[in-house]
Biopython code that builds the backbone (N, CA, C, O; Angstrom):
import numpy as np
from Bio.PDB.StructureBuilder import StructureBuilder

atoms = [
    (1, "MET", "N", (-3.716, -3.941, -11.243)),
    (1, "MET", "CA", (-3.171, -4.693, -10.138)),
    (1, "MET", "C", (-3.941, -5.642, -9.849)),
    (1, "MET", "O", (-5.158, -5.472, -9.787)),
    (2, "SER", "N", (-3.305, -6.915, -9.602)),
    (2, "SER", "CA", (-4.007, -8.334, -9.113)),
    (2, "SER", "C", (-4.456, -8.319, -8.090)),
    (2, "SER", "O", (-4.515, -7.202, -7.575)),
    (3, "GLU", "N", (-4.874, -9.241, -7.455)),
    (3, "GLU", "CA", (-5.504, -9.541, -6.345)),
    (3, "GLU", "C", (-4.455, -9.046, -5.121)),
    (3, "GLU", "O", (-3.233, -9.170, -5.188)),
    (4, "ILE", "N", (-5.124, -8.514, -4.096)),
    (4, "ILE", "CA", (-4.318, -7.964, -3.075)),
    (4, "ILE", "C", (-4.237, -9.102, -2.051)),
    (4, "ILE", "O", (-5.200, -9.822, -1.785)),
    (5, "THR", "N", (-3.023, -9.215, -1.495)),
    (5, "THR", "CA", (-2.706, -10.247, -0.466)),
    (5, "THR", "C", (-2.877, -9.788, 0.681)),
    (5, "THR", "O", (-2.794, -8.576, 0.882)),
    (6, "GLN", "N", (-3.168, -10.728, 1.730)),
    (6, "GLN", "CA", (-3.294, -10.158, 3.087)),
    (6, "GLN", "C", (-2.030, -9.544, 3.565)),
    (6, "GLN", "O", (-2.113, -8.504, 4.218)),
    (7, "GLN", "N", (-0.820, -10.088, 3.306)),
    (7, "GLN", "CA", (0.515, -9.257, 3.428)),
    (7, "GLN", "C", (0.508, -8.004, 2.921)),
    (7, "GLN", "O", (0.824, -7.101, 3.696)),
    (8, "GLN", "N", (0.148, -7.658, 1.508)),
    (8, "GLN", "CA", (-0.243, -6.357, 1.263)),
    (8, "GLN", "C", (-1.208, -5.369, 2.181)),
    (8, "GLN", "O", (-0.843, -4.266, 2.586)),
    (9, "TRP", "N", (-2.450, -5.939, 2.425)),
    (9, "TRP", "CA", (-3.338, -5.268, 3.436)),
    (9, "TRP", "C", (-2.508, -5.095, 4.665)),
    (9, "TRP", "O", (-2.270, -3.946, 5.037)),
    (10, "SER", "N", (-2.087, -6.012, 5.269)),
    (10, "SER", "CA", (-1.320, -5.661, 6.521)),
    (10, "SER", "C", (-0.390, -4.416, 6.565)),
    (10, "SER", "O", (-0.282, -3.579, 7.461)),
    (11, "GLU", "N", (0.212, -4.500, 5.450)),
    (11, "GLU", "CA", (1.178, -3.294, 5.310)),
    (11, "GLU", "C", (0.521, -2.111, 4.953)),
    (11, "GLU", "O", (1.117, -1.100, 5.322)),
    (12, "ALA", "N", (-0.551, -1.924, 4.332)),
    (12, "ALA", "CA", (-1.760, -0.636, 4.022)),
    (12, "ALA", "C", (-1.994, -0.396, 5.291)),
    (12, "ALA", "O", (-1.898, 0.758, 5.710)),
    (13, "VAL", "N", (-2.334, -1.421, 6.106)),
    (13, "VAL", "CA", (-3.008, -0.925, 7.531)),
    (13, "VAL", "C", (-2.109, -0.146, 8.235)),
    (13, "VAL", "O", (-2.284, 1.018, 8.596)),
    (14, "ARG", "N", (-1.063, -0.897, 8.428)),
    (14, "ARG", "CA", (0.251, -0.312, 9.400)),
    (14, "ARG", "C", (0.869, 1.013, 8.736)),
    (14, "ARG", "O", (1.471, 1.871, 9.382)),
    (15, "HIS", "N", (0.635, 1.056, 7.344)),
    (15, "HIS", "CA", (1.055, 2.520, 6.956)),
    (15, "HIS", "C", (0.056, 3.430, 7.314)),
    (15, "HIS", "O", (0.426, 4.512, 7.769)),
    (16, "ALA", "N", (-1.295, 3.170, 7.181)),
    (16, "ALA", "CA", (-2.271, 4.043, 7.446)),
    (16, "ALA", "C", (-2.266, 4.412, 9.022)),
    (16, "ALA", "O", (-2.530, 5.549, 9.414)),
    (17, "LYS", "N", (-1.953, 3.383, 9.853)),
    (17, "LYS", "CA", (-1.958, 3.647, 11.349)),
    (17, "LYS", "C", (-0.912, 4.442, 11.755)),
    (17, "LYS", "O", (-1.036, 5.196, 12.719)),
    (18, "TYR", "N", (0.163, 4.347, 11.084)),
    (18, "TYR", "CA", (1.544, 5.073, 11.377)),
    (18, "TYR", "C", (1.224, 6.788, 10.916)),
    (18, "TYR", "O", (1.536, 7.676, 11.709)),
    (19, "TYR", "N", (0.634, 7.095, 9.686)),
    (19, "TYR", "CA", (0.361, 8.192, 9.522)),
    (19, "TYR", "C", (-0.721, 8.989, 10.575)),
    (19, "TYR", "O", (-0.628, 10.115, 11.066)),
    (20, "LEU", "N", (-1.787, 7.949, 10.725)),
    (20, "LEU", "CA", (-2.796, 8.378, 11.730)),
    (20, "LEU", "C", (-2.179, 8.932, 13.108)),
    (20, "LEU", "O", (-2.565, 10.001, 13.582)),
    (21, "GLY", "N", (-1.224, 8.158, 13.703)),
    (21, "GLY", "CA", (-0.535, 8.739, 14.787)),
    (21, "GLY", "C", (0.101, 10.071, 14.559)),
    (21, "GLY", "O", (0.020, 10.997, 15.367)),
    (22, "LEU", "N", (0.694, 10.121, 13.497)),
    (22, "LEU", "CA", (1.525, 11.443, 12.986)),
    (22, "LEU", "C", (0.519, 12.727, 12.957)),
    (22, "LEU", "O", (0.799, 13.853, 13.368)),
    (23, "TYR", "N", (-0.650, 12.328, 12.410)),
    (23, "TYR", "CA", (-1.760, 13.369, 12.188)),
    (23, "TYR", "C", (-2.493, 13.884, 13.451)),
    (23, "TYR", "O", (-2.991, 15.005, 13.546)),
    (24, "LYS", "N", (-2.497, 12.922, 14.417)),
    (24, "LYS", "CA", (-2.910, 13.245, 15.912)),
    (24, "LYS", "C", (-2.009, 13.912, 16.584)),
    (24, "LYS", "O", (-2.484, 14.484, 17.566)),
    (25, "GLU", "N", (-0.880, 14.054, 16.423)),
    (25, "GLU", "CA", (0.106, 14.951, 16.989)),
    (25, "GLU", "C", (0.096, 16.153, 16.472)),
    (25, "GLU", "O", (0.487, 17.056, 17.211)),
    (26, "ILE", "N", (-0.318, 16.482, 15.166)),
    (26, "ILE", "CA", (-0.338, 17.852, 14.585)),
    (26, "ILE", "C", (-1.539, 18.714, 15.117)),
    (26, "ILE", "O", (-2.607, 18.102, 15.114)),
    (27, "PRO", "N", (-1.576, 19.725, 15.473)),
    (27, "PRO", "CA", (-2.439, 20.525, 15.965)),
    (27, "PRO", "C", (-3.554, 21.042, 14.927)),
    (27, "PRO", "O", (-4.504, 21.571, 15.504)),
    (28, "THR", "N", (-3.635, 21.014, 13.772)),
    (28, "THR", "CA", (-4.507, 21.220, 12.704)),
    (28, "THR", "C", (-4.693, 19.708, 11.915)),
    (28, "THR", "O", (-5.234, 19.679, 10.809)),
    (29, "GLY", "N", (-4.309, 18.732, 12.429)),
    (29, "GLY", "CA", (-4.302, 17.592, 11.663)),
    (29, "GLY", "C", (-5.741, 16.710, 12.081)),
    (29, "GLY", "O", (-5.829, 15.505, 11.846)),
    (30, "PHE", "N", (-6.611, 17.333, 12.594)),
    (30, "PHE", "CA", (-7.744, 16.562, 12.987)),
    (30, "PHE", "C", (-8.771, 15.937, 11.786)),
    (30, "PHE", "O", (-9.533, 14.982, 11.938)),
    (31, "PHE", "N", (-8.558, 16.839, 10.400)),
    (31, "PHE", "CA", (-9.180, 16.262, 9.482)),
    (31, "PHE", "C", (-8.619, 15.321, 8.919)),
    (31, "PHE", "O", (-9.295, 14.357, 8.560)),
    (32, "GLY", "N", (-7.388, 15.357, 8.723)),
    (32, "GLY", "CA", (-6.496, 14.137, 8.001)),
    (32, "GLY", "C", (-6.770, 13.029, 9.034)),
    (32, "GLY", "O", (-7.058, 11.913, 8.601)),
    (33, "ALA", "N", (-6.722, 13.185, 10.025)),
    (33, "ALA", "CA", (-6.737, 11.910, 11.279)),
    (33, "ALA", "C", (-8.224, 11.505, 10.962)),
    (33, "ALA", "O", (-8.449, 10.310, 10.770)),
    (34, "ALA", "N", (-9.182, 12.350, 10.898)),
    (34, "ALA", "CA", (-10.610, 11.810, 10.781)),
    (34, "ALA", "C", (-10.756, 10.797, 9.471)),
    (34, "ALA", "O", (-11.355, 9.722, 9.503)),
    (35, "PHE", "N", (-10.112, 11.339, 8.358)),
    (35, "PHE", "CA", (-10.080, 10.547, 7.042)),
    (35, "PHE", "C", (-9.485, 9.264, 7.325)),
    (35, "PHE", "O", (-10.075, 8.219, 7.053)),
    (36, "ILE", "N", (-8.337, 9.294, 7.863)),
    (36, "ILE", "CA", (-7.413, 8.044, 7.881)),
    (36, "ILE", "C", (-8.147, 7.062, 8.786)),
    (36, "ILE", "O", (-8.221, 5.875, 8.470)),
    (37, "ASN", "N", (-8.638, 7.492, 9.802)),
    (37, "ASN", "CA", (-9.193, 6.466, 10.779)),
    (37, "ASN", "C", (-10.533, 5.929, 10.184)),
    (37, "ASN", "O", (-10.899, 4.778, 10.420)),
    (38, "ARG", "N", (-11.301, 6.837, 9.363)),
    (38, "ARG", "CA", (-12.334, 6.073, 8.387)),
    (38, "ARG", "C", (-12.027, 5.020, 7.594)),
    (38, "ARG", "O", (-12.759, 4.031, 7.546)),
    (39, "MET", "N", (-10.839, 5.136, 6.847)),
    (39, "MET", "CA", (-10.446, 4.221, 5.988)),
    (39, "MET", "C", (-10.105, 3.013, 7.025)),
    (39, "MET", "O", (-10.543, 1.923, 6.658)),
    (40, "ILE", "N", (-9.410, 3.023, 8.237)),
    (40, "ILE", "CA", (-9.235, 1.948, 8.889)),
    (40, "ILE", "C", (-10.518, 1.312, 9.319)),
    (40, "ILE", "O", (-10.648, 0.102, 9.140)),
    (41, "ILE", "N", (-11.544, 2.055, 9.907)),
    (41, "ILE", "CA", (-12.533, 1.509, 10.383)),
    (41, "ILE", "C", (-13.403, 0.738, 8.757)),
    (41, "ILE", "O", (-14.087, -0.285, 8.778)),
    (42, "ARG", "N", (-13.168, 1.404, 7.775)),
    (42, "ARG", "CA", (-14.024, 0.497, 6.564)),
    (42, "ARG", "C", (-13.258, -0.684, 6.609)),
    (42, "ARG", "O", (-13.959, -1.691, 6.509)),
    (43, "TYR", "N", (-11.832, -0.932, 6.746)),
    (43, "TYR", "CA", (-10.832, -1.970, 6.487)),
    (43, "TYR", "C", (-11.432, -3.213, 7.657)),
    (43, "TYR", "O", (-11.699, -4.379, 7.366)),
    (44, "GLU", "N", (-11.534, -2.635, 8.891)),
    (44, "GLU", "CA", (-11.849, -3.400, 9.990)),
    (44, "GLU", "C", (-13.240, -4.083, 9.862)),
    (44, "GLU", "O", (-13.435, -5.197, 10.350)),
    (45, "ALA", "N", (-14.143, -3.437, 9.238)),
    (45, "ALA", "CA", (-15.654, -3.764, 8.779)),
    (45, "ALA", "C", (-15.469, -4.849, 7.899)),
    (45, "ALA", "O", (-16.292, -5.764, 7.947)),
    (46, "GLY", "N", (-14.487, -4.909, 7.068)),
    (46, "GLY", "CA", (-14.564, -6.170, 6.063)),
    (46, "GLY", "C", (-14.307, -5.668, 4.488)),
    (46, "GLY", "O", (-14.239, -6.382, 3.488)),
    (47, "GLU", "N", (-14.199, -4.381, 4.572)),
    (47, "GLU", "CA", (-14.082, -3.782, 3.299)),
    (47, "GLU", "C", (-12.597, -4.043, 2.425)),
    (47, "GLU", "O", (-11.514, -3.676, 2.879)),
    (48, "ARG", "N", (-12.725, -4.615, 1.337)),
    (48, "ARG", "CA", (-11.151, -5.120, 0.786)),
    (48, "ARG", "C", (-11.310, -4.683, -0.728)),
    (48, "ARG", "O", (-10.984, -5.485, -1.602)),
    (49, "THR", "N", (-11.737, -3.603, -1.016)),
    (49, "THR", "CA", (-11.631, -2.907, -2.291)),
    (49, "THR", "C", (-10.556, -2.597, -2.719)),
    (49, "THR", "O", (-9.767, -2.277, -1.830)),
    (50, "LYS", "N", (-10.028, -2.536, -4.113)),
    (50, "LYS", "CA", (-8.753, -1.942, -4.667)),
    (50, "LYS", "C", (-8.633, -0.309, -4.208)),
    (50, "LYS", "O", (-7.512, 0.089, -3.890)),
    (51, "GLU", "N", (-9.613, 0.506, -4.175)),
    (51, "GLU", "CA", (-9.917, 1.474, -4.168)),
    (51, "GLU", "C", (-9.578, 1.976, -2.406)),
    (51, "GLU", "O", (-8.896, 2.970, -2.157)),
    (52, "LEU", "N", (-10.024, 1.330, -1.612)),
    (52, "LEU", "CA", (-9.550, 1.513, -0.050)),
    (52, "LEU", "C", (-7.965, 1.247, 0.071)),
    (52, "LEU", "O", (-7.177, 1.971, 0.680)),
    (53, "TYR", "N", (-7.639, 0.002, -0.666)),
    (53, "TYR", "CA", (-6.018, -0.292, -0.374)),
    (53, "TYR", "C", (-5.125, 0.885, -1.093)),
    (53, "TYR", "O", (-4.107, 1.356, -0.586)),
    (54, "GLN", "N", (-5.593, 1.224, -2.174)),
    (54, "GLN", "CA", (-4.986, 2.474, -2.925)),
    (54, "GLN", "C", (-5.089, 3.768, -1.968)),
    (54, "GLN", "O", (-4.064, 4.426, -1.784)),
    (55, "ASP", "N", (-6.112, 4.092, -1.448)),
    (55, "ASP", "CA", (-6.107, 5.136, -0.608)),
    (55, "ASP", "C", (-5.461, 4.975, 0.481)),
    (55, "ASP", "O", (-4.747, 5.953, 0.706)),
    (56, "MET", "N", (-5.379, 4.006, 1.420)),
    (56, "MET", "CA", (-4.585, 3.695, 2.426)),
    (56, "MET", "C", (-2.969, 3.829, 2.336)),
    (56, "MET", "O", (-2.325, 4.360, 3.241)),
    (57, "MET", "N", (-2.283, 3.219, 0.984)),
    (57, "MET", "CA", (-1.192, 3.224, 0.611)),
    (57, "MET", "C", (-0.562, 4.747, 0.286)),
    (57, "MET", "O", (0.575, 5.114, 0.582)),
    (58, "ASP", "N", (-1.596, 5.546, -0.404)),
    (58, "ASP", "CA", (-1.423, 6.937, -0.943)),
    (58, "ASP", "C", (-1.258, 7.747, 0.409)),
    (58, "ASP", "O", (-0.551, 8.749, 0.298)),
    (59, "VAL", "N", (-1.835, 7.467, 1.790)),
    (59, "VAL", "CA", (-1.827, 8.585, 2.788)),
    (59, "VAL", "C", (-0.349, 9.018, 3.076)),
    (59, "VAL", "O", (0.531, 8.168, 3.211)),
    (60, "GLU", "N", (-0.108, 10.310, 3.163)),
    (60, "GLU", "CA", (1.198, 10.733, 3.353)),
    (60, "GLU", "C", (0.988, 12.060, 4.333)),
    (60, "GLU", "O", (1.964, 12.706, 4.715)),
]
sb = StructureBuilder()
sb.init_structure("model")
sb.init_model(0)
sb.init_chain("A")
sb.init_seg("    ")
for serial, (resi, resn, name, xyz) in enumerate(atoms, 1):
    if name == "N":
        sb.init_residue(resn, " ", resi, " ")
    sb.init_atom(name, np.array(xyz, "f"), 0.0, 1.0, " ", f" {name:<3s}", serial, name[0])
structure = sb.get_structure()
């Protein structure tokens, strides 16, 4: 994978936030929501690793 663009990062964050909302609605979704939330916090703290990007895009 080449350098990740800001547009790709924006899409990854939107994707993760969408699934965060879904997981919050599931009674047993606490652990999934916590995991997704941690990824978003890492992004907001300035992390821009390929691993974080891939993890955010892999959320289902």
